[in-house]
PyMOL commands that place a pseudoatom at each C-alpha (Angstrom):
pseudoatom trace, name=CA, resn=UNK, resi=1, chain=A, elem=C, hetatm=0, pos=[8.772, 73.967, 22.030]
pseudoatom trace, name=CA, resn=UNK, resi=2, chain=A, elem=C, hetatm=0, pos=[10.608, 72.340, 19.027]
pseudoatom trace, name=CA, resn=UNK, resi=3, chain=A, elem=C, hetatm=0, pos=[13.898, 73.151, 20.475]
pseudoatom trace, name=CA, resn=UNK, resi=4, chain=A, elem=C, hetatm=0, pos=[13.075, 71.367, 23.606]
pseudoatom trace, name=CA, resn=UNK, resi=5, chain=A, elem=C, hetatm=0, pos=[12.323, 68.226, 21.800]
pseudoatom trace, name=CA, resn=UNK, resi=6, chain=A, elem=C, hetatm=0, pos=[15.200, 68.631, 19.492]
pseudoatom trace, name=CA, resn=UNK, resi=7, chain=A, elem=C, hetatm=0, pos=[17.471, 68.706, 22.635]
pseudoatom trace, name=CA, resn=UNK, resi=8, chain=A, elem=C, hetatm=0, pos=[15.807, 65.763, 24.069]
pseudoatom trace, name=CA, resn=UNK, resi=9, chain=A, elem=C, hetatm=0, pos=[16.230, 63.727, 20.851]
pseudoatom trace, name=CA, resn=UNK, resi=10, chain=A, elem=C, hetatm=0, pos=[20.056, 64.832, 20.809]
pseudoatom trace, name=CA, resn=UNK, resi=11, chain=A, elem=C, hetatm=0, pos=[20.500, 63.859, 24.608]
pseudoatom trace, name=CA, resn=UNK, resi=12, chain=A, elem=C, hetatm=0, pos=[18.849, 60.390, 24.067]
pseudoatom trace, name=CA, resn=UNK, resi=13, chain=A, elem=C, hetatm=0, pos=[20.956, 59.861, 20.946]
pseudoatom trace, name=CA, resn=UNK, resi=14, chain=A, elem=C, hetatm=0, pos=[24.245, 60.765, 22.631]
pseudoatom trace, name=CA, resn=UNK, resi=15, chain=A, elem=C, hetatm=0, pos=[23.417, 58.539, 25.573]
pseudoatom trace, name=CA, resn=UNK, resi=16, chain=A, elem=C, hetatm=0, pos=[22.749, 55.553, 23.311]
pseudoatom trace, name=CA, resn=UNK, resi=17, chain=A, elem=C, hetatm=0, pos=[25.660, 56.313, 21.151]
pseudoatom trace, name=CA, resn=UNK, resi=18, chain=A, elem=C, hetatm=0, pos=[28.011, 56.446, 24.286]
pseudoatom trace, name=CA, resn=UNK, resi=19, chain=A, elem=C, hetatm=0, pos=[26.377, 53.216, 25.417]
pseudoatom trace, name=CA, resn=UNK, resi=20, chain=A, elem=C, hetatm=0, pos=[27.416, 51.588, 22.233]
pseudoatom trace, name=CA, resn=UNK, resi=21, chain=A, elem=C, hetatm=0, pos=[31.067, 52.548, 22.609]
pseudoatom trace, name=CA, resn=UNK, resi=22, chain=A, elem=C, hetatm=0, pos=[30.999, 51.384, 26.212]
pseudoatom trace, name=CA, resn=UNK, resi=23, chain=A, elem=C, hetatm=0, pos=[29.958, 48.073, 25.490]
pseudoatom trace, name=CA, resn=UNK, resi=24, chain=A, elem=C, hetatm=0, pos=[32.457, 47.804, 22.732]
pseudoatom trace, name=CA, resn=UNK, resi=25, chain=A, elem=C, hetatm=0, pos=[35.204, 48.805, 24.959]
pseudoatom trace, name=CA, resn=UNK, resi=26, chain=A, elem=C, hetatm=0, pos=[33.976, 46.098, 27.302]
pseudoatom trace, name=CA, resn=UNK, resi=27, chain=A, elem=C, hetatm=0, pos=[33.891, 43.410, 24.709]
pseudoatom trace, name=CA, resn=UNK, resi=28, chain=A, elem=C, hetatm=0, pos=[37.457, 44.472, 23.809]
pseudoatom trace, name=CA, resn=UNK, resi=29, chain=A, elem=C, hetatm=0, pos=[38.782, 44.286, 27.312]
pseudoatom trace, name=CA, resn=UNK, resi=30, chain=A, elem=C, hetatm=0, pos=[37.298, 41.011, 27.910]
pseudoatom trace, name=CA, resn=UNK, resi=31, chain=A, elem=C, hetatm=0, pos=[38.905, 39.760, 24.550]
pseudoatom trace, name=CA, resn=UNK, resi=32, chain=A, elem=C, hetatm=0, pos=[42.127, 41.127, 26.030]
pseudoatom trace, name=CA, resn=UNK, resi=33, chain=A, elem=C, hetatm=0, pos=[41.895, 39.653, 29.254]
pseudoatom trace, name=CA, resn=UNK, resi=34, chain=A, elem=C, hetatm=0, pos=[41.037, 36.117, 27.953]
pseudoatom trace, name=CA, resn=UNK, resi=35, chain=A, elem=C, hetatm=0, pos=[43.373, 36.443, 24.999]
pseudoatom trace, name=CA, resn=UNK, resi=36, chain=A, elem=C, hetatm=0, pos=[44.995, 33.107, 25.855]
pseudoatom trace, name=CA, resn=UNK, resi=37, chain=A, elem=C, hetatm=0, pos=[41.470, 31.395, 25.241]
pseudoatom trace, name=CA, resn=UNK, resi=38, chain=A, elem=C, hetatm=0, pos=[40.029, 33.625, 22.751]
pseudoatom trace, name=CA, resn=UNK, resi=39, chain=A, elem=C, hetatm=0, pos=[40.731, 31.132, 19.552]
pseudoatom trace, name=CA, resn=UNK, resi=40, chain=A, elem=C, hetatm=0, pos=[38.770, 28.621, 21.375]
pseudoatom trace, name=CA, resn=UNK, resi=41, chain=A, elem=C, hetatm=0, pos=[35.766, 30.531, 22.649]
pseudoatom trace, name=CA, resn=UNK, resi=42, chain=A, elem=C, hetatm=0, pos=[35.339, 33.334, 19.918]
pseudoatom trace, name=CA, resn=UNK, resi=43, chain=A, elem=C, hetatm=0, pos=[31.864, 32.464, 18.320]
pseudoatom trace, name=CA, resn=UNK, resi=44, chain=A, elem=C, hetatm=0, pos=[32.267, 34.874, 15.413]
pseudoatom trace, name=CA, resn=UNK, resi=45, chain=A, elem=C, hetatm=0, pos=[33.846, 32.822, 12.293]
pseudoatom trace, name=CA, resn=UNK, resi=46, chain=A, elem=C, hetatm=0, pos=[35.466, 35.977, 10.906]
pseudoatom trace, name=CA, resn=UNK, resi=47, chain=A, elem=C, hetatm=0, pos=[37.065, 36.996, 14.137]
pseudoatom trace, name=CA, resn=UNK, resi=48, chain=A, elem=C, hetatm=0, pos=[37.908, 33.506, 14.624]
pseudoatom trace, name=CA, resn=UNK, resi=49, chain=A, elem=C, hetatm=0, pos=[39.742, 33.329, 11.349]
pseudoatom trace, name=CA, resn=UNK, resi=50, chain=A, elem=C, hetatm=0, pos=[41.597, 36.600, 12.337]
pseudoatom trace, name=CA, resn=UNK, resi=51, chain=A, elem=C, hetatm=0, pos=[42.866, 35.194, 15.554]
pseudoatom trace, name=CA, resn=UNK, resi=52, chain=A, elem=C, hetatm=0, pos=[44.126, 32.083, 14.078]
pseudoatom trace, name=CA, resn=UNK, resi=53, chain=A, elem=C, hetatm=0, pos=[45.928, 33.853, 11.133]
pseudoatom trace, name=CA, resn=UNK, resi=54, chain=A, elem=C, hetatm=0, pos=[47.458, 36.416, 13.286]
pseudoatom trace, name=CA, resn=UNK, resi=55, chain=A, elem=C, hetatm=0, pos=[48.261, 34.144, 16.037]
pseudoatom trace, name=CA, resn=UNK, resi=56, chain=A, elem=C, hetatm=0, pos=[46.954, 36.469, 18.757]
pseudoatom trace, name=CA, resn=UNK, resi=57, chain=A, elem=C, hetatm=0, pos=[44.392, 38.779, 19.553]
pseudoatom trace, name=CA, resn=UNK, resi=58, chain=A, elem=C, hetatm=0, pos=[45.885, 41.997, 18.039]
pseudoatom trace, name=CA, resn=UNK, resi=59, chain=A, elem=C, hetatm=0, pos=[44.183, 41.820, 14.823]
pseudoatom trace, name=CA, resn=UNK, resi=60, chain=A, elem=C, hetatm=0, pos=[40.871, 40.897, 16.590]
pseudoatom trace, name=CA, resn=UNK, resi=61, chain=A, elem=C, hetatm=0, pos=[41.146, 44.054, 18.619]
pseudoatom trace, name=CA, resn=UNK, resi=62, chain=A, elem=C, hetatm=0, pos=[42.016, 45.961, 15.651]
pseudoatom trace, name=CA, resn=UNK, resi=63, chain=A, elem=C, hetatm=0, pos=[38.858, 44.888, 13.893]
pseudoatom trace, name=CA, resn=UNK, resi=64, chain=A, elem=C, hetatm=0, pos=[36.703, 45.407, 16.500]
pseudoatom trace, name=CA, resn=UNK, resi=65, chain=A, elem=C, hetatm=0, pos=[38.143, 48.924, 17.239]
pseudoatom trace, name=CA, resn=UNK, resi=66, chain=A, elem=C, hetatm=0, pos=[37.824, 49.703, 13.481]
pseudoatom trace, name=CA, resn=UNK, resi=67, chain=A, elem=C, hetatm=0, pos=[34.262, 48.677, 13.282]
pseudoatom trace, name=CA, resn=UNK, resi=68, chain=A, elem=C, hetatm=0, pos=[33.173, 50.636, 16.236]
pseudoatom trace, name=CA, resn=UNK, resi=69, chain=A, elem=C, hetatm=0, pos=[34.762, 53.690, 14.860]
pseudoatom trace, name=CA, resn=UNK, resi=70, chain=A, elem=C, hetatm=0, pos=[33.040, 53.238, 11.421]
pseudoatom trace, name=CA, resn=UNK, resi=71, chain=A, elem=C, hetatm=0, pos=[29.837, 52.512, 13.056]
pseudoatom trace, name=CA, resn=UNK, resi=72, chain=A, elem=C, hetatm=0, pos=[29.903, 55.436, 15.429]
pseudoatom trace, name=CA, resn=UNK, resi=73, chain=A, elem=C, hetatm=0, pos=[31.072, 57.712, 12.907]
pseudoatom trace, name=CA, resn=UNK, resi=74, chain=A, elem=C, hetatm=0, pos=[28.030, 56.705, 10.481]
pseudoatom trace, name=CA, resn=UNK, resi=75, chain=A, elem=C, hetatm=0, pos=[25.844, 57.157, 13.275]
pseudoatom trace, name=CA, resn=UNK, resi=76, chain=A, elem=C, hetatm=0, pos=[26.952, 60.963, 13.810]
pseudoatom trace, name=CA, resn=UNK, resi=77, chain=A, elem=C, hetatm=0, pos=[26.683, 61.551, 10.058]
pseudoatom trace, name=CA, resn=UNK, resi=78, chain=A, elem=C, hetatm=0, pos=[23.389, 60.035, 10.037]
pseudoatom trace, name=CA, resn=UNK, resi=79, chain=A, elem=C, hetatm=0, pos=[22.336, 62.277, 13.247]
pseudoatom trace, name=CA, resn=UNK, resi=80, chain=A, elem=C, hetatm=0, pos=[23.397, 65.214, 11.293]
pseudoatom trace, name=CA, resn=UNK, resi=81, chain=A, elem=C, hetatm=0, pos=[21.251, 64.087, 8.045]
pseudoatom trace, name=CA, resn=UNK, resi=82, chain=A, elem=C, hetatm=0, pos=[18.265, 62.986, 9.712]
pseudoatom trace, name=CA, resn=UNK, resi=83, chain=A, elem=C, hetatm=0, pos=[17.775, 63.254, 13.591]
pseudoatom trace, name=CA, resn=UNK, resi=84, chain=A, elem=C, hetatm=0, pos=[14.805, 61.116, 13.707]
pseudoatom trace, name=CA, resn=UNK, resi=85, chain=A, elem=C, hetatm=0, pos=[15.934, 58.244, 11.630]
pseudoatom trace, name=CA, resn=UNK, resi=86, chain=A, elem=C, hetatm=0, pos=[19.352, 58.347, 13.605]
pseudoatom trace, name=CA, resn=UNK, resi=87, chain=A, elem=C, hetatm=0, pos=[17.375, 57.919, 16.751]
pseudoatom trace, name=CA, resn=UNK, resi=88, chain=A, elem=C, hetatm=0, pos=[15.897, 54.803, 15.537]
pseudoatom trace, name=CA, resn=UNK, resi=89, chain=A, elem=C, hetatm=0, pos=[18.975, 53.365, 14.191]
pseudoatom trace, name=CA, resn=UNK, resi=90, chain=A, elem=C, hetatm=0, pos=[20.906, 53.893, 17.498]
pseudoatom trace, name=CA, resn=UNK, resi=91, chain=A, elem=C, hetatm=0, pos=[18.114, 52.474, 19.478]
pseudoatom trace, name=CA, resn=UNK, resi=92, chain=A, elem=C, hetatm=0, pos=[18.155, 49.355, 17.525]
pseudoatom trace, name=CA, resn=UNK, resi=93, chain=A, elem=C, hetatm=0, pos=[22.000, 49.144, 17.587]
pseudoatom trace, name=CA, resn=UNK, resi=94, chain=A, elem=C, hetatm=0, pos=[22.185, 49.954, 21.354]
pseudoatom trace, name=CA, resn=UNK, resi=95, chain=A, elem=C, hetatm=0, pos=[19.453, 47.112, 21.996]
pseudoatom trace, name=CA, resn=UNK, resi=96, chain=A, elem=C, hetatm=0, pos=[21.724, 44.625, 20.188]
pseudoatom trace, name=CA, resn=UNK, resi=97, chain=A, elem=C, hetatm=0, pos=[24.574, 45.816, 22.258]
pseudoatom trace, name=CA, resn=UNK, resi=98, chain=A, elem=C, hetatm=0, pos=[22.636, 45.538, 25.252]
pseudoatom trace, name=CA, resn=UNK, resi=99, chain=A, elem=C, hetatm=0, pos=[22.181, 41.884, 24.236]
pseudoatom trace, name=CA, resn=UNK, resi=100, chain=A, elem=C, hetatm=0, pos=[25.765, 41.251, 23.553]
pseudoatom trace, name=CA, resn=UNK, resi=101, chain=A, elem=C, hetatm=0, pos=[26.763, 42.740, 26.930]
pseudoatom trace, name=CA, resn=UNK, resi=102, chain=A, elem=C, hetatm=0, pos=[24.283, 40.386, 28.879]
pseudoatom trace, name=CA, resn=UNK, resi=103, chain=A, elem=C, hetatm=0, pos=[25.712, 37.606, 26.698]
pseudoatom trace, name=CA, resn=UNK, resi=104, chain=A, elem=C, hetatm=0, pos=[29.431, 38.766, 27.827]
pseudoatom trace, name=CA, resn=UNK, resi=105, chain=A, elem=C, hetatm=0, pos=[28.469, 38.894, 31.268]
pseudoatom trace, name=CA, resn=UNK, resi=106, chain=A, elem=C, hetatm=0, pos=[26.158, 36.092, 31.811]
pseudoatom trace, name=CA, resn=UNK, resi=107, chain=A, elem=C, hetatm=0, pos=[27.557, 33.356, 29.464]
for i in range(1, 107): cmd.bond("trace and resi %d" % i, "trace and resi %d" % (i + 1))
show_as sticks, trace
zoom trace
């Protein structure tokens, strides 16, 4: 019985983890697609500075990619250390990513 629950936790964790990556890819694609207007429409002040200083979207995409890799790798490490806590954290992050996806697609 315990193994079945562990498998469900793992499957749910991986599904949410993949969803986080998916939303990050969509965000990066939209930044690349709208690269000419990104300096005007980027809402994150730190990323706006990156776009202005680099003169393009390449630094922005590198920062987004690096942040996603660090966050997802940290989630995997947390999952190995504490499966229940990692499920809570990945659920919260997936919820925030879902809100970001809605914002990106509806705004």
